[in-house]
C-alpha positions as a Markdown table, in Angstrom:
| # | Residue | x | y | z |
|---|---|---|---|---|
| 1 | Met | 10.9 | 16.9 | 29.3 |
| 2 | Thr | 10.7 | 15.2 | 26.1 |
| 3 | Leu | 13.4 | 13.4 | 24.1 |
| 4 | Pro | 14.6 | 15.2 | 20.8 |
| 5 | Val | 13.0 | 13.8 | 17.3 |
| 6 | Ile | 15.4 | 14.0 | 14.3 |
| 7 | Asn | 14.4 | 16.0 | 11.4 |
| 8 | Thr | 14.9 | 14.0 | 8.0 |
| 9 | Pro | 15.8 | 15.7 | 4.9 |
| 10 | Ser | 13.3 | 15.3 | 1.7 |
| 11 | Tyr | 14.4 | 14.8 | -2.1 |
| 12 | Asn | 12.4 | 15.0 | -5.4 |
| 13 | Leu | 12.2 | 12.2 | -8.1 |
| 14 | Asn | 10.4 | 11.6 | -11.2 |
| 15 | Val | 8.2 | 8.6 | -11.5 |
| 16 | Pro | 9.4 | 6.8 | -14.9 |
| 17 | Ser | 6.1 | 5.8 | -16.2 |
| 18 | Thr | 4.2 | 9.1 | -16.0 |
| 19 | Asp | 7.2 | 11.5 | -15.0 |
| 20 | Gln | 5.2 | 12.9 | -12.2 |
| 21 | Glu | 7.6 | 14.5 | -9.6 |
| 22 | Ile | 7.5 | 13.2 | -5.9 |
| 23 | Thr | 9.0 | 14.1 | -2.8 |
| 24 | Tyr | 10.1 | 11.2 | -0.2 |
| 25 | Arg | 12.5 | 11.1 | 2.6 |
| 26 | Pro | 14.9 | 8.4 | 3.6 |
| 27 | Phe | 13.4 | 5.2 | 5.4 |
| 28 | Leu | 13.9 | 5.2 | 9.5 |
| 29 | Val | 14.7 | 2.7 | 11.9 |
| 30 | Lys | 11.3 | 1.6 | 12.6 |
| 31 | Glu | 10.8 | 1.2 | 8.6 |
| 32 | Glu | 13.7 | -0.7 | 7.9 |
| 33 | Lys | 12.9 | -3.3 | 10.5 |
| 34 | Leu | 9.7 | -4.2 | 8.4 |
| 35 | Leu | 12.0 | -5.0 | 5.7 |
| 36 | Leu | 14.6 | -6.9 | 7.6 |
| 37 | Ile | 11.9 | -9.0 | 8.9 |
| 38 | Ala | 10.4 | -9.8 | 5.6 |
| 39 | Gln | 13.9 | -10.6 | 4.2 |
| 40 | Glu | 14.4 | -12.8 | 7.0 |
| 41 | Thr | 11.4 | -14.9 | 5.8 |
| 42 | Gly | 12.7 | -15.5 | 2.5 |
| 43 | Asp | 9.0 | -14.6 | 0.9 |
| 44 | Glu | 8.9 | -12.4 | -2.1 |
| 45 | Lys | 5.5 | -11.5 | -1.1 |
| 46 | Ser | 6.6 | -10.4 | 2.2 |
| 47 | Thr | 9.4 | -8.1 | 0.9 |
| 48 | Tyr | 7.3 | -6.7 | -1.4 |
| 49 | Asn | 4.6 | -5.9 | 0.9 |
| 50 | Ala | 7.4 | -4.4 | 3.2 |
| 51 | Ile | 8.5 | -2.4 | 0.4 |
| 52 | Lys | 4.9 | -1.2 | -0.3 |
| 53 | Asn | 4.6 | -0.3 | 3.2 |
| 54 | Ile | 7.8 | 1.9 | 3.3 |
| 55 | Ile | 7.0 | 3.9 | 0.1 |
| 56 | Lys | 3.7 | 4.7 | 1.8 |
| 57 | Gln | 5.4 | 6.4 | 4.8 |
| 58 | Cys | 8.3 | 7.7 | 2.7 |
| 59 | Val | 6.7 | 9.5 | -0.3 |
| 60 | Thr | 4.5 | 12.6 | 0.4 |
| 61 | Glu | 2.1 | 12.0 | -2.3 |
| 62 | Asp | -1.0 | 10.0 | -1.9 |
| 63 | Leu | 0.3 | 7.1 | -4.8 |
| 64 | Asp | -2.0 | 4.5 | -5.9 |
| 65 | Ile | 0.5 | 1.9 | -5.0 |
| 66 | Glu | -1.5 | -1.1 | -5.9 |
| 67 | Lys | -1.9 | 0.3 | -9.5 |
| 68 | Met | 1.4 | 1.4 | -10.2 |
| 69 | Pro | 3.8 | -0.5 | -12.6 |
| 70 | Leu | 6.0 | -2.7 | -10.6 |
| 71 | Phe | 9.1 | -1.1 | -12.0 |
| 72 | Asp | 7.7 | 2.3 | -10.7 |
| 73 | Leu | 7.7 | 1.0 | -7.4 |
| 74 | Glu | 11.3 | -0.5 | -7.5 |
| 75 | Tyr | 12.4 | 2.6 | -8.8 |
| 76 | Ile | 11.0 | 4.4 | -6.2 |
| 77 | Phe | 12.4 | 2.1 | -3.3 |
| 78 | Leu | 15.8 | 1.8 | -5.0 |
| 79 | Asn | 15.9 | 5.8 | -4.3 |
| 80 | Ile | 14.5 | 5.6 | -1.1 |
| 81 | Arg | 17.2 | 3.1 | 0.0 |
| 82 | Ala | 20.2 | 4.9 | -1.6 |
| 83 | Lys | 19.2 | 8.1 | 0.6 |
| 84 | Ser | 18.6 | 5.7 | 3.7 |
| 85 | Val | 21.8 | 3.4 | 3.8 |
| 86 | Gly | 24.1 | 4.8 | 1.1 |
| 87 | Glu | 24.3 | 5.5 | -2.5 |
| 88 | Val | 26.8 | 2.9 | -3.3 |
| 89 | Ala | 25.9 | -0.6 | -3.0 |
| 90 | Lys | 28.6 | -3.3 | -2.4 |
| 91 | Leu | 27.7 | -6.7 | -4.1 |
| 92 | Lys | 28.9 | -9.9 | -5.0 |
| 93 | Val | 28.6 | -11.3 | -8.5 |
| 94 | Lys | 29.9 | -14.2 | -10.5 |
| 95 | Ala | 32.4 | -13.3 | -13.5 |
| 96 | Pro | 30.6 | -13.7 | -17.0 |
| 97 | Asp | 33.3 | -15.1 | -18.7 |
| 98 | Asp | 33.7 | -18.4 | -16.2 |
| 99 | Gly | 30.0 | -17.9 | -14.3 |
| 100 | Glu | 31.9 | -19.2 | -11.2 |
| 101 | Thr | 34.8 | -16.5 | -9.9 |
| 102 | Ile | 33.2 | -14.2 | -7.3 |
| 103 | Ile | 34.0 | -10.7 | -7.8 |
| 104 | Asp | 33.3 | -7.7 | -5.3 |
| 105 | Ile | 31.8 | -4.7 | -7.0 |
| 106 | Glu | 30.5 | -1.5 | -6.1 |
| 107 | Val | 27.4 | 0.5 | -8.0 |
| 108 | Asp | 26.3 | 3.6 | -7.5 |
| 109 | Leu | 22.5 | 3.2 | -7.1 |
| 110 | Thr | 21.7 | 7.0 | -8.4 |
| 111 | Glu | 23.3 | 6.0 | -11.8 |
| 112 | Val | 20.6 | 2.8 | -11.9 |
| 113 | Val | 17.7 | 3.9 | -14.1 |
| 114 | Val | 14.5 | 2.0 | -15.7 |
| 115 | Gln | 15.1 | 1.3 | -19.2 |
| 116 | Met | 12.7 | 0.9 | -21.9 |
| 117 | Pro | 14.1 | -1.6 | -24.6 |
| 118 | Glu | 13.9 | -0.3 | -28.1 |
| 119 | Gly | 10.9 | -1.7 | -30.0 |
| 120 | His | 8.6 | -2.1 | -26.7 |
| 121 | Asp | 5.1 | -1.6 | -27.5 |
| 122 | Pro | 2.2 | -2.3 | -24.9 |
| 123 | Arg | 0.1 | -2.3 | -28.2 |
| 124 | Ile | -0.3 | -6.0 | -30.0 |
| 125 | Gln | -1.5 | -6.6 | -33.2 |
| 126 | Val | -2.7 | -10.1 | -33.0 |
| 127 | Thr | -4.7 | -10.6 | -36.7 |
| 128 | Glu | -5.1 | -7.7 | -39.0 |
| 129 | Asp | -8.1 | -6.5 | -37.6 |
| 130 | Ile | -8.0 | -7.7 | -33.7 |
| 131 | Gly | -5.4 | -6.0 | -31.3 |
| 132 | Leu | -4.5 | -5.9 | -27.7 |
| 133 | Leu | -3.6 | -3.1 | -25.5 |
| 134 | Met | -1.8 | -4.2 | -22.1 |
| 135 | Ser | -0.8 | -2.8 | -19.0 |
| 136 | Tyr | 2.1 | -3.3 | -17.0 |
| 137 | Pro | 2.4 | -5.9 | -13.9 |
| 138 | Thr | 1.3 | -4.4 | -10.4 |
| 139 | Met | 2.0 | -5.3 | -6.8 |
| 140 | Gly | -1.2 | -7.1 | -6.9 |
| 141 | Ser | -0.8 | -9.1 | -9.8 |
| 142 | Val | 2.7 | -10.0 | -8.2 |
| 143 | Asn | 1.0 | -11.2 | -5.2 |
| 144 | Asn | -1.4 | -13.2 | -6.9 |
| 145 | Met | 1.4 | -14.9 | -8.8 |
| 146 | Asn | 2.8 | -15.9 | -5.5 |
| 147 | Arg | -0.1 | -17.7 | -4.5 |
| 148 | Lys | 0.7 | -21.1 | -3.2 |
| 149 | Asp | -2.9 | -22.6 | -4.1 |
| 150 | Lys | -2.1 | -22.0 | -7.8 |
| 151 | Ser | 0.3 | -23.6 | -10.4 |
| 152 | Asp | 3.1 | -21.4 | -11.9 |
| 153 | Ala | 1.2 | -22.1 | -15.4 |
| 154 | Asp | -2.3 | -20.6 | -13.9 |
| 155 | Ser | -0.6 | -17.8 | -12.0 |
| 156 | Leu | 1.3 | -16.9 | -15.3 |
| 157 | Phe | -2.1 | -16.6 | -17.4 |
| 158 | Glu | -3.9 | -14.7 | -14.4 |
| 159 | Met | -1.3 | -12.4 | -14.7 |
| 160 | Ile | -1.5 | -11.8 | -18.2 |
| 161 | Cys | -5.3 | -11.6 | -17.9 |
| 162 | Gly | -4.6 | -8.7 | -15.1 |
| 163 | Cys | -2.6 | -6.9 | -17.3 |
| 164 | Met | -5.1 | -7.1 | -20.3 |
| 165 | Tyr | -6.4 | -3.3 | -20.6 |
| 166 | Gln | -8.4 | -3.2 | -23.8 |
| 167 | Ile | -9.1 | -5.3 | -27.2 |
| 168 | Trp | -10.1 | -3.8 | -30.4 |
| 169 | Gln | -11.8 | -5.3 | -33.5 |
| 170 | Gly | -12.0 | -2.9 | -36.2 |
| 171 | Glu | -13.3 | 0.2 | -34.8 |
| 172 | Glu | -14.9 | -1.7 | -31.7 |
| 173 | Val | -13.0 | -1.4 | -28.2 |
| 174 | Phe | -13.6 | -3.6 | -25.5 |
| 175 | Asp | -12.5 | -2.7 | -22.1 |
| 176 | Cys | -11.4 | -5.7 | -20.4 |
| 177 | Met | -12.3 | -4.5 | -16.7 |
| 178 | Asp | -15.6 | -5.0 | -17.8 |
| 179 | Tyr | -15.2 | -9.0 | -18.3 |
| 180 | Thr | -14.2 | -11.9 | -16.1 |
| 181 | Asn | -10.5 | -13.5 | -16.2 |
| 182 | Lys | -12.9 | -16.6 | -17.7 |
| 183 | Asp | -13.7 | -14.2 | -20.4 |
| 184 | Lys | -10.0 | -13.1 | -21.0 |
| 185 | Met | -8.8 | -16.9 | -20.8 |
| 186 | Lys | -11.2 | -17.5 | -23.4 |
| 187 | Phe | -9.8 | -14.8 | -25.6 |
| 188 | Leu | -6.2 | -16.3 | -24.8 |
| 189 | Asp | -7.0 | -19.5 | -25.4 |
| 190 | Ser | -7.9 | -18.7 | -28.9 |
| 191 | Leu | -4.3 | -17.6 | -30.0 |
| 192 | Asn | -2.2 | -19.7 | -31.8 |
| 193 | His | 1.5 | -20.0 | -31.0 |
| 194 | Gln | 2.8 | -17.1 | -33.0 |
| 195 | Gln | 0.0 | -15.0 | -31.8 |
| 196 | Phe | 0.9 | -15.7 | -28.0 |
| 197 | Glu | 4.4 | -15.4 | -28.6 |
| 198 | Lys | 3.7 | -11.4 | -29.4 |
| 199 | Val | 1.7 | -11.4 | -25.8 |
| 200 | Gln | 5.0 | -13.2 | -24.2 |
| 201 | Glu | 7.3 | -10.4 | -26.1 |
| 202 | Phe | 5.7 | -7.7 | -24.2 |
| 203 | Phe | 6.7 | -9.2 | -20.9 |
| 204 | Asn | 10.1 | -10.0 | -22.1 |
| 205 | Thr | 10.7 | -6.4 | -23.3 |
| 206 | Met | 8.9 | -4.7 | -20.5 |
| 207 | Pro | 11.1 | -1.8 | -18.6 |
| 208 | Thr | 13.1 | -2.4 | -16.0 |
| 209 | Leu | 15.7 | -1.4 | -13.5 |
| 210 | Lys | 19.0 | -1.9 | -15.4 |
| 211 | His | 22.7 | -1.2 | -15.0 |
| 212 | Glu | 25.6 | -2.2 | -16.8 |
| 213 | Ile | 29.1 | -2.1 | -15.1 |
| 214 | Glu | 32.6 | -3.4 | -16.3 |
| 215 | Val | 34.4 | -6.0 | -14.2 |
| 216 | Thr | 37.8 | -8.1 | -14.1 |
| 217 | Asn | 37.7 | -11.4 | -13.6 |
| 218 | Pro | 40.8 | -11.6 | -10.7 |
| 219 | Lys | 41.6 | -15.3 | -12.2 |
| 220 | Thr | 41.6 | -14.9 | -16.0 |
| 221 | Lys | 42.2 | -11.0 | -15.9 |
| 222 | Lys | 39.5 | -10.8 | -18.7 |
| 223 | Lys | 37.3 | -7.8 | -18.6 |
| 224 | Ser | 33.4 | -8.3 | -19.1 |
| 225 | Thr | 30.2 | -6.2 | -19.3 |
| 226 | Leu | 28.0 | -7.2 | -16.4 |
| 227 | Thr | 24.2 | -6.1 | -16.8 |
| 228 | Leu | 22.4 | -6.1 | -13.4 |
| 229 | Glu | 18.8 | -5.9 | -14.1 |
| 230 | Gly | 15.5 | -6.3 | -11.7 |
| 231 | Met | 15.6 | -5.0 | -8.1 |
| 232 | Asn | 16.8 | -8.1 | -6.6 |
| 233 | Ser | 19.9 | -7.2 | -8.3 |
| 234 | Phe | 21.0 | -4.3 | -6.3 |
| 235 | Phe | 20.9 | -6.0 | -2.8 |
């Protein structure tokens, strides 16, 4: 006689960047082990690889995870985690008014959404006739940034090259996938400071997991609005 297998419920979710509806289930103990082991190492790359594997196991649809924007993956995983270990996360944060006092807070993970900052645009007008269309960082670009054989500056520029989707000059369009990183670096090196700041602004204003919560400092009794941003803020 075989031991019983427990059935798990399924839920629906819309992917932020595409609005595609997907079906997912909570992660099981066998999958949670992957995350716990990765978190013990303290290595961000290992954690993201564990998240990638959990999404693959828990989502019914065949997602191209390597090419999905990172904020999509974080949003999907946050919802999987909410249905797996509880929709309310208990966190410890520093009071914004003094930057020291630790406050215990509770966050409803189902209320956390991907927010698109006003004015954000993946189309960057570099000059009057030259522009750049960007794509969002993916799991692959994050893994490349964490390589120990590269400096932080090299990793940053490599990520920017990986996010360059198209360049246009007048009516002529260049697909960046047809060019090497060396070619794309030559383009970036030709930008002046103000033009490169426009590229940096794209990354500074990217969609991200964000949630605001009101907290009260138990020492000063002052109320403040705290902004939690990025997946790591919710664990």
